C-alpha positions in Angstrom: 22.9 120.5 -6.1 23.6 117.0 -6.9 21.4 114.4 -5.3 22.5 111.0 -3.7 25.2 110.2 -1.3 27.7 113.0 -0.7 31.0 112.0 -2.4 33.0 113.4 0.4 31.9 110.8 3.0 33.9 107.5 3.5 32.2 104.2 2.2 30.3 102.2 4.8 32.0 98.9 6.0 30.1 95.5 6.1 29.0 94.5 9.6 31.2 91.8 11.4 29.5 88.6 12.9 29.1 88.5 16.5 31.7 86.5 18.6 28.8 84.8 20.5 27.3 83.5 17.3 30.5 82.0 16.2 31.0 80.1 19.5 27.5 78.7 19.3 28.1 77.4 15.8 31.3 75.7 16.9 29.7 74.0 19.8 26.8 72.7 17.7 29.3 71.2 15.2 31.2 69.4 17.9 28.0 68.0 19.4 26.9 66.6 16.0 30.4 65.1 15.5 30.3 63.4 18.9 26.7 62.1 18.2 27.8 60.6 14.9 30.8 58.9 16.5 28.6 57.4 19.2 26.1 56.0 16.7 28.8 54.4 14.6 30.4 52.9 17.8 27.0 51.4 18.9 26.4 49.9 15.4 29.7 48.2 15.5 29.1 46.7 18.9 25.7 45.5 17.8 27.1 43.7 14.8 29.8 42.1 16.9 33.4 41.8 16.4 34.8 40.3 13.2 34.4 36.5 12.8 38.2 36.0 12.9 38.1 37.2 16.5 35.6 34.5 17.7 36.9 31.1 18.5 34.5 28.3 17.2 35.3 24.6 16.6 33.2 21.6 15.8 31.9 19.8 18.8 33.7 16.5 19.7 31.9 13.3 18.7 30.7 11.1 21.5 31.3 7.4 20.7 28.0 5.6 20.7 29.3 2.1 21.2 28.1 -1.0 19.4 24.6 -1.4 18.0 22.1 -3.4 20.1 21.3 -6.9 19.1 17.8 -5.9 18.1 19.1 -3.2 15.8 21.6 -5.6 14.2 18.9 -8.1 13.6 16.6 -5.6 12.0 19.4 -4.4 9.7 20.3 -7.9 8.7 16.7 -8.7 7.9 16.4 -5.7 5.6 19.7 -6.3 3.8 18.7 -9.9 3.2 15.2 -9.2 2.0 15.6 -5.9 0.1 17.0 -7.4 -3.1 13.9 -9.6 -3.3 11.5 -6.6 -3.1 10.5 -4.7 -6.2 8.6 -1.6 -7.1 5.8 -2.0 -9.6 4.7 0.9 -11.8 1.6 0.4 -13.9 1.2 2.1 -17.2 -1.8 3.1 -19.2 -2.0 3.7 -22.9 -3.3 7.1 -24.0 -3.6 8.9 -27.3 -2.5 12.5 -27.5 -5.5 14.6 -28.6 -3.3 16.9 -30.7 -0.7 14.6 -32.3 -2.8 11.4 -32.1 0.4 9.7 -31.0 -0.1 6.7 -28.7 1.9 6.9 -25.4 2.3 5.1 -22.1 1.8 7.2 -19.0 2.3 6.1 -15.3 -1.0 5.0 -13.7 -0.1 3.9 -10.3 2.5 2.1 -8.2 2.8 -0.7 -5.7 5.2 -3.4 -4.5 6.0 -7.0 -5.1 8.5 -9.7 -4.4 10.6 -12.2 -6.5 9.1 -15.7 -6.3 11.6 -17.8 -8.2 14.6 -17.7 -10.4 12.5 -17.9 -13.6 11.4 -14.3 -13.1 8.0 -14.7 -11.5 7.0 -11.7 -9.3 4.0 -11.8 -6.9 1.9 -8.8 -6.1 -1.7 -7.8 -5.4 -4.3 -8.0 -8.2 -5.5 -4.5 -7.4 -2.0 -3.1 -8.0 -2.1 -4.1 -11.7 -5.9 -4.0 -12.2 -6.8 -2.1 -15.4 -3.2 -1.5 -16.4 -2.0 -1.9 -20.0 1.6 -2.6 -19.0 3.8 -2.8 -15.9 7.4 -2.0 -15.0 9.3 -3.9 -12.3 12.2 -1.9 -10.7 14.8 -3.4 -8.4 16.6 -1.6 -5.5 19.5 -0.6 -7.9 16.9 1.1 -10.2 17.3 -1.6 -12.8 13.9 -1.9 -14.5 12.2 -4.7 -16.5 9.0 -4.8 -18.4 6.5 -7.3 -17.0 3.7 -9.4 -18.4 0.8 -10.9 -16.5 1.0 -14.6 -16.1 -2.0 -15.2 -13.9 -4.5 -13.5 -11.6 -6.9 -14.5 -8.9 -9.1 -11.4 -8.1 -11.0 -13.3 -5.4 -7.9 -13.5 -3.3 -6.3 -10.3 -4.7 -3.4 -12.2 -6.1 -1.4 -11.7 -9.3 1.7 -13.2 -10.8 3.9 -11.2 -13.2 7.0 -12.4 -15.2 10.1 -10.5 -16.2 12.9 -11.5 -18.4 15.8 -10.9 -16.0 19.0 -12.9 -15.7 18.8 -15.6 -13.1 21.7 -14.3 -11.2 19.8 -11.0 -10.9 16.9 -12.7 -9.2 16.8 -13.5 -5.5 13.6 -15.3 -4.5 12.3 -14.3 -1.1 12.5 -16.8 1.7 9.1 -18.4 2.3 7.8 -19.1 5.8 4.5 -20.3 7.3 1.4 -18.5 8.6 -0.2 -21.4 10.4 1.9 -21.1 13.5 1.9 -17.3 13.9 1.2 -15.7 17.3 -0.2 -12.4 18.3 2.7 -10.2 19.5 5.3 -11.6 17.1 7.5 -8.9 15.6 7.0 -8.3 11.9 8.7 -6.2 9.2 7.1 -4.7 6.1 9.1 -3.6 3.1 7.5 -1.7 0.2 7.2 1.5 -1.7 4.8 3.8 0.1 3.9 6.9 -1.9 6.6 5.8 -4.4 9.4 5.9 -1.8 11.2 2.7 -2.7 12.4 0.1 -0.3 11.0 1.6 2.9 11.2 -0.6 6.0 8.5 -0.4 8.8 8.3 -2.5 11.9 5.5 -3.6 14.2 3.8 -6.7 15.7 1.1 -9.1 14.7 -2.0 -7.4 16.2 -4.5 -10.1 15.5 -5.1 -13.3 13.5 -8.0 -14.7 11.7 -9.3 -11.4 10.3 -11.5 -11.3 7.2 -11.4 -8.6 4.5 -13.1 -8.3 1.1 -11.3 -8.7 -2.2 -11.9 -6.4 -5.2 -14.6 -8.9 -6.3 -16.4 -8.6 -3.0 -15.5 -12.2 -2.0 -14.1 -12.8 1.5 -10.4 -13.3 2.1 -10.1 -15.3 5.3 -7.5 -15.8 8.0 -5.9 -12.4 7.2 -3.0 -11.2 9.4 -3.6 -7.8 11.2 -0.5 -5.8 12.0 0.4 -2.3 13.3 3.5 -2.0 11.0 2.9 1.2 9.0 1.3 0.3 5.7 0.5 3.1 3.2 -0.6 3.4 -0.4 2.3 1.8 -2.4 2.9 -0.9 0.2 0.3 -3.1 -1.5 1.9 -6.3 -2.8 5.0 -6.0 -0.6 6.2 -8.7 1.8 5.4 -9.0 5.5 8.4 -10.8 7.2 8.9 -12.5 10.5 12.0 -12.1 12.7 13.8 -14.7 10.7 13.3 -12.7 7.5 10.8 -15.2 6.1 7.7 -14.2 4.1 4.6 -14.7 6.3 2.2 -12.5 4.4 1.6 -10.0 1.6 0.6 -6.5 2.6 -2.8 -5.8 1.0 -5.1 -3.3 2.8 -5.4 -0.8 5.5 -8.2 0.6 7.7 -8.0 4.4 7.7 -10.5 7.2 7.2 -7.8 9.4 5.7 -6.3 6.8 3.4 -2.9 6.6 5.3 -1.6 4.3 8.0 -3.6 4.3 11.2 -1.9 1.3 12.7 -4.4 -1.2 11.3 -3.0 -3.1 8.2 -3.8 -6.5 6.7 -1.7 -9.1 5.0 -2.8 -12.2 3.0 -1.3 -15.2 4.8 1.6 -16.9 3.1 0.1 -20.4 3.3 -2.7 -19.1 0.9 -0.1 -17.5 -1.4 2.0 -20.6 -1.5 -1.0 -22.7 -2.4 -2.3 -20.4 -5.1 0.8 -19.0 -6.8 1.8 -22.4 -8.4 -1.7 -22.7 -9.9 -1.5 -19.2 -11.4 1.9 -20.0 -12.9 0.7 -23.3 -14.3 -2.8 -22.4 -15.4 -3.0 -18.6 -15.4 -5.8 -18.8 -12.9 -6.7 -20.5 -9.7 -8.2 -23.9 -9.6 -11.3 -23.5 -7.5 -13.1 -26.5 -5.9 -16.8 -26.2 -6.3 -20.2 -28.0 -6.3 -21.1 -27.3 -9.9 -24.2 -25.3 -9.2 -25.6 -21.9 -10.1 -27.1 -20.2 -7.1 -29.7 -17.5 -6.6 -28.8 -14.1 -5.1 -29.6 -13.8 -1.5 -32.5 -11.3 -2.0 -34.4 -13.8 -4.1 -34.0 -16.5 -1.5 -35.3 -14.1 1.2 -38.3 -13.1 -1.0 -39.2 -16.7 -1.1 -38.8 -17.0 2.7 -35.8 -19.4 2.4 -33.1 -19.5 5.1 -30.2 -20.8 3.1 -28.8 -20.8 -0.5 -31.1 -21.7 -3.3 -29.8 -23.8 -6.1 -31.1 -22.4 -9.4 -29.3 -24.9 -11.8 -27.2 -28.0 -11.5 -24.4 -28.3 -14.1 -24.8 -31.5 -16.1 -22.2 -34.1 -15.1 -21.0 -31.8 -12.4 -20.3 -32.8 -8.8 -23.7 -31.8 -7.5 -25.5 -33.6 -10.4 -23.5 -36.8 -9.7 -24.5 -36.6 -6.1 -28.2 -36.1 -6.8 -28.8 -32.5 -6.0 -31.7 -30.7 -7.7 -32.0 -27.3 -9.2 -35.1 -25.1 -9.6 -37.4 -26.2 -12.4 -40.9 -25.5 -13.8 -43.8 -27.8 -14.1 -46.0 -28.3 -17.1 -47.9 -25.2 -16.3 -44.8 -23.0 -16.0 -45.0 -22.8 -12.2 -41.6 -22.9 -10.6 -40.6 -25.8 -8.5 -38.1 -24.6 -5.9 -34.8 -26.5 -6.0 -32.7 -27.6 -3.1 -31.8 -25.1 -0.5 -28.2 -25.6 0.9 -28.4 -25.4 4.7 -25.1 -26.8 5.8 -21.7 -28.0 4.5 -20.0 -30.4 6.9 -22.2 -29.1 9.8 -21.2 -25.6 9.0 -24.3 -23.3 8.8 -24.9 -21.7 5.4 -27.2 -18.7 5.5 -25.9 -16.7 2.5 -23.9 -16.9 -0.7 -21.0 -15.4 1.2 -21.2 -18.2 3.8 -21.1 -20.8 1.0 -18.1 -19.3 -0.8 -16.2 -19.0 2.5 -16.9 -22.6 3.3 -15.8 -24.0 0.0 -12.6 -21.9 0.2 -11.4 -24.2 3.0 -11.3 -27.3 0.8 -9.1 -28.7 -1.9 -9.9 -30.4 -5.2 -11.1 -34.0 -4.6 -12.3 -33.4 -1.1 -15.7 -34.9 -0.3 -18.1 -32.8 1.7 -21.5 -33.5 3.3 -24.1 -31.1 1.9 -27.3 -30.8 3.9 -30.3 -29.4 1.9 -33.9 -28.6 2.3 -36.1 -30.2 -0.3 -39.9 -30.1 -0.2 -39.9 -29.5 3.6 -37.5 -32.4 4.1 -33.9 -32.3 5.2 -31.6 -34.5 3.0 -27.9 -35.1 3.0 -25.6 -35.7 0.0 -21.9 -36.6 -0.4 -20.4 -34.3 -3.0 -16.8 -34.7 -4.3 -15.5 -31.2 -5.1 -14.2 -30.6 -8.6 -12.6 -27.7 -10.5 -15.1 -25.1 -11.3 -14.3 -22.6 -14.1 
């Protein structure tokens, strides 16, 4: 007999899916569709309606009214003085180590102001100290190369000169510092951190302050102000409420090197006295006694309470008056010279005291010098002369 399925039986039909399974599949598909529609609808709501459907207009501007008188005054002061204020960029000459080409590179920056129509610009000595060249830039970014005309490091003053057309130069208005009062409003214009023509305001905080110049000598009667003064302001003008120059911003007191509300300005009376000398002679004409003095530590080692004269310049003011310097006897033993104790009743205890006292006088003034000589107090009348 043949094996396998009997050929006389009908073929088997494939099984049909259950009706219940079909219903479950349809319900699951519907639920997924509804979930998808819900997610899309929520996303659309979260994003918001199209921008065209949101009404948004600029806010109306509220009129401010006229500026206050104080604001108008400040604006007028700045507009009047700004053309007189300049930015000073110092340059240093360097040689490229690869090409050996000589080039000028920026070294530092400060401020200054136009002094006269001949192109003289006044600034601090420390602004241009050690520079090989300087560039003076005006508020309209016009620049001119400058040359040094004269310097007085003891007072931190320098005068530059630029070859600019006279109609381009607007000298700053000069005021007075002898009649200033604590509490007066002041304005400082300069280039702090290279930001040109920056205006800051404040008041005179104190008068009669004393600071040290770059040479260590005292600068007296300095103006203290709380107007913000930062690096780059040095050499810029300090103005009064009439827009007149009353001082030159010079130094700050700040542990961090930025404005801490204590700034100092050299008084304009000192500037006005010295700048003409720097223009004429290239240096300040200093009244002096015509003596060489010993350092303070030597005088202290000898037990002296004053300033010891080491040498008297021949034919100088002190020599003409009869003052005596330190000498040696026949055996080589030193003979102590005159010890300056007072000048015009002003006590002299150190070299600093002597320099500060002489700074108050002009050429040709006669002063009374009180000295100790061989345990005896003597007085001499000395007419001050120009000391190189």
